[in-house]
C-alpha positions in Angstrom: 108.1 105.6 102.8 105.5 102.4 104.2 105.3 99.3 102.9 103.1 96.4 103.7 102.7 92.9 103.0 99.2 91.7 104.3 97.4 88.1 103.1 93.6 88.7 102.7 92.2 84.8 103.3 89.9 84.0 100.2 90.1 88.1 98.9 88.5 86.9 95.6 85.3 85.3 97.4 84.4 89.2 97.7 84.1 89.8 94.2 81.2 89.1 91.3 82.4 87.9 87.5 82.8 91.5 86.7 85.0 91.9 89.3 82.5 94.2 91.6 82.7 94.3 95.3 80.0 91.9 97.1 78.3 93.4 99.7 76.0 91.7 101.2 75.1 88.9 104.3 76.0 85.7 102.3 79.3 84.2 103.5 82.3 84.5 103.0 85.7 82.9 102.2 86.3 83.4 105.9 84.4 80.9 108.7 81.7 82.9 110.4 81.9 85.8 108.5 80.2 87.7 106.3 80.8 89.6 102.7 79.8 92.5 104.1 81.4 92.1 107.4 84.7 91.4 105.7 85.1 94.2 103.0 84.0 96.9 105.5 86.7 95.3 108.1 89.1 95.2 104.7 88.8 98.7 103.8 89.1 100.0 107.7 92.1 98.2 107.7 93.8 99.2 104.4 92.6 103.3 105.4 94.1 102.8 108.5 97.6 101.4 107.5 97.5 104.0 105.3 100.6 102.5 103.2 102.5 103.1 100.0 102.4 100.4 98.4 100.8 97.1 99.9 101.8 93.3 98.8 98.7 91.8 98.5 98.8 87.8 99.1 96.2 86.1 98.3 94.9 88.5 96.0 91.4 88.6 93.9 91.4 85.8 91.0 92.7 86.3 87.5 90.5 84.1 85.1 88.4 83.5 82.0 86.3 86.7 82.8 87.8 88.3 86.2 91.1 90.4 86.8 93.5 91.1 89.7 94.2 94.5 89.0 90.3 95.7 87.9 89.0 93.9 91.2 91.4 95.4 93.7 91.0 98.6 91.6 87.2 98.4 92.4 88.3 97.9 96.2 90.7 101.0 96.1 87.7 103.0 95.0 85.3 101.9 97.1 87.5 101.9 100.4 89.0 105.6 99.2 92.6 104.2 99.2 95.6 106.5 98.0 97.1 103.0 97.1 95.1 102.9 93.8 97.4 101.8 90.9 97.8 97.9 90.9 99.9 95.4 89.3 100.0 92.0 89.1 102.0 89.1 87.6 101.3 85.5 86.6 97.9 84.2 86.8 97.2 80.7 88.8 94.9 78.1 88.7 94.4 78.8 92.9 92.1 82.1 92.5 95.3 83.7 95.0 97.2 85.6 93.0 100.1 88.2 94.4 99.5 92.0 93.6 100.9 95.0 94.6 99.0 98.3 95.3 100.5 101.6 95.2 100.3 105.5 95.2 101.1 106.5 91.9 102.1 109.9 93.2 104.8 108.1 95.5 106.5 105.4 93.2 105.8 103.4 89.9 106.0 99.6 89.5 105.6 97.2 86.9 106.4 93.7 86.5 109.7 92.7 85.2 110.2 88.5 85.6 114.0 88.0 85.6 115.9 84.5 84.1 118.9 82.8 84.6 120.6 79.5 84.6 120.9 79.2 88.3 117.0 80.4 88.8 115.0 80.2 85.7 111.6 82.4 85.4 109.3 81.5 88.2 106.5 80.8 85.8 108.5 77.7 84.4 110.3 75.3 86.2 112.9 74.8 88.4 114.9 71.3 88.8 116.8 69.9 92.1 117.3 67.1 93.6 114.9 66.7 96.7 116.0 63.2 98.0 118.7 62.6 97.6 118.3 60.0 94.9 121.0 61.3 92.4 117.8 62.5 90.1 116.7 65.8 90.1 113.0 66.5 90.8 110.7 68.9 88.2 109.4 72.3 91.0 106.9 74.6 90.1 105.7 77.5 92.0 101.6 77.2 92.0 101.6 80.8 93.1 104.9 82.2 91.3 106.5 85.5 93.3 105.6 88.8 91.8 108.8 90.4 90.7 108.9 94.3 90.4 110.5 97.0 89.1 110.2 99.9 90.9 110.9 103.8 90.8 110.3 106.3 93.3 109.0 109.8 92.5 112.3 110.8 93.7 114.0 108.8 90.8 115.5 106.1 92.8 115.4 102.4 91.8 114.7 99.1 93.8 113.4 95.3 93.0 110.6 94.1 94.9 109.5 90.5 95.0 106.2 89.1 96.4 106.2 85.4 97.5 103.7 82.9 98.7 105.3 80.0 99.3 104.1 76.3 99.3 102.2 75.5 102.4 103.7 72.3 104.1 100.0 71.3 105.7 99.1 67.8 104.2 95.6 68.8 102.7 93.6 65.9 101.4 94.9 63.0 102.9 93.7 61.1 105.9 95.6 59.0 108.5 99.1 58.7 110.2 101.7 57.6 107.5 99.6 59.7 104.4 99.6 62.5 106.6 103.6 62.4 107.5 104.1 61.8 103.6 102.7 64.5 102.3 103.7 67.0 105.1 107.2 65.6 104.0 106.8 66.5 100.5 105.3 69.2 101.0 108.2 70.6 102.8 110.7 69.3 100.4 108.8 71.2 97.5 108.6 74.7 100.0 112.6 74.1 100.4 113.3 73.8 96.6 111.1 77.1 95.8 113.4 78.9 98.8 116.6 77.7 97.3 114.8 79.0 93.9 113.9 82.2 95.0 116.8 82.7 97.1 119.4 82.2 93.7 117.1 85.0 92.2 118.2 87.2 95.3 122.1 86.3 95.2 121.3 87.3 91.4 119.9 90.9 92.6 123.0 91.6 95.3 125.6 90.6 92.7 124.0 93.3 90.4 124.1 95.8 93.2 120.1 96.1 93.6 118.4 97.5 96.7 115.9 94.4 97.0 112.9 93.6 99.5 111.5 90.2 99.7 108.0 91.0 101.1 105.0 87.7 101.9 103.4 84.6 103.2 106.2 82.2 103.5 104.7 79.7 105.0 107.4 78.7 107.4 109.3 80.7 110.1 112.3 79.1 112.0 111.2 76.6 114.8 108.1 76.1 113.1 107.5 72.2 113.9 109.5 69.0 113.9 110.3 68.4 110.6 112.4 71.4 110.5 114.9 69.5 112.3 115.3 66.5 109.5 116.0 69.4 106.9 118.6 71.8 108.8 116.7 75.2 107.9 113.8 76.8 107.5 112.6 77.8 104.3 113.0 81.6 105.7 116.0 80.8 107.3 117.3 80.0 102.8 115.4 83.2 101.8 117.2 85.7 104.0 120.9 83.5 103.6 123.1 86.8 104.4 121.9 88.9 101.7 118.9 90.0 104.0 117.4 91.1 107.0 114.0 90.7 109.2 114.5 91.1 112.7 111.3 89.1 113.6 113.1 86.1 111.6 116.3 86.7 113.5 114.2 86.7 117.0 113.1 83.3 115.9 116.1 81.6 114.9 117.7 82.6 118.5 117.4 79.2 120.5 114.7 80.1 123.2 113.1 83.2 122.0 111.5 84.8 125.0 108.0 86.5 123.0 108.6 85.0 119.6 106.4 87.1 117.1 103.4 86.0 115.3 101.4 87.5 112.0 98.5 85.0 111.5 95.9 83.2 114.3 93.9 80.0 113.0 91.9 77.8 114.7 92.2 74.4 115.5 89.1 72.3 115.3 90.1 69.6 117.5 91.4 70.9 120.3 88.8 73.7 120.0 91.7 76.5 120.9 93.6 79.2 118.1 97.2 78.7 117.8 99.7 81.4 116.6 102.0 81.1 113.5 104.8 83.8 111.9 104.3 83.1 108.4 105.0 86.9 106.6 107.7 88.6 106.4 109.5 92.1 105.0 113.3 91.5 104.3 115.3 94.0 103.0 119.1 94.5 101.5 121.9 95.7 103.1 121.9 98.6 101.2 118.3 99.5 102.9 119.9 98.9 106.5 121.0 102.5 106.6 117.5 104.0 105.7 116.4 103.9 109.1 113.9 100.8 108.6 111.1 100.3 111.2 109.0 96.9 110.9 105.8 96.3 112.5 102.6 93.5 113.1 99.9 94.3 113.2 98.4 91.6 115.6 95.6 93.0 117.1 96.5 90.9 120.6 100.0 91.5 120.6 100.2 95.4 119.3 99.7 97.3 122.1 98.2 100.2 119.8 96.7 97.8 117.7 94.2 95.9 120.5 93.6 99.6 122.4 91.6 100.5 119.4 88.6 98.6 119.3 87.2 99.0 116.0 90.9 98.3 114.6 90.9 95.7 116.8 87.7 93.9 115.3 88.5 94.8 112.0 91.8 92.8 112.1 90.1 90.1 113.1 87.7 89.8 110.9 89.4 90.9 107.7 92.1 87.8 107.9 93.8 85.0 109.4 96.4 86.6 108.7 97.8 90.6 110.0 99.5 92.9 108.0 103.5 93.1 108.6 104.5 96.9 107.6 107.9 98.7 107.0 108.2 102.4 107.5 111.6 103.0 105.8 113.2 106.4 104.9 113.9 106.2 101.2 113.8 109.0 98.9 
């Protein structure tokens, strides 16, 4: 079985108000990429992945008229994908949803939001003292994680959680002090979201569930200087002792020799690209005996992706993130 997490930059920009693909030469949400090029590139990437299920981060919008499920269904039909069934969770105000595309011949999946006193439902709020002033702060997800109950064709069940944590980037402010203040505020919120998510993970472990957590966590061990102020990254908090992801474990080493990356961004000030590892597929201990194999489909770090010129170009045009796959022997 192949499971994939893929953050598609501004997927919503490729659909009209009736959730039909727009294949023209007008700009997409990606810099200097038109809608036709991004859509065709995405189709090629999804076809090459040939996944049993894809957790789409920044999936098309659900709003007054638009529906994530309908848009991704149209995309799957246009691209000829076997992962043609779609399930989404709580709608957001951001035009960036979380959804699972899957092959109905392999598995079934349903949105199954959970709640407990320690970890309320992800569309609610979570109280925690973020700044140690002995007063609880109320935290919400702008993009509530997608909780899924999954049943494989052979009858095996597992839980999937798709997550997109708050970005730490200090958008919307200028000036050195304001930028630092906003960055710290955003990191506190992100850490609170990570604690909230980890408490849900602990509940699943206590229930004996097999669990996979996947998505864009907007963080990674050793990613920035602010991490030293808080002790641990959001990724390390989520993973805890319960989950495993080899890329996160590499980054946790004091001096990783060749750190992996899942995203590539352009720095306008320095006129250079920079890389980051933000996307993960974490598995619970009960799945470690199922021969898990991880792969980051990075066109400049994965030799097979680089050698395939068409795929290499498609990956670069499709998104600023690259897919992360998990091949695992599940029946």
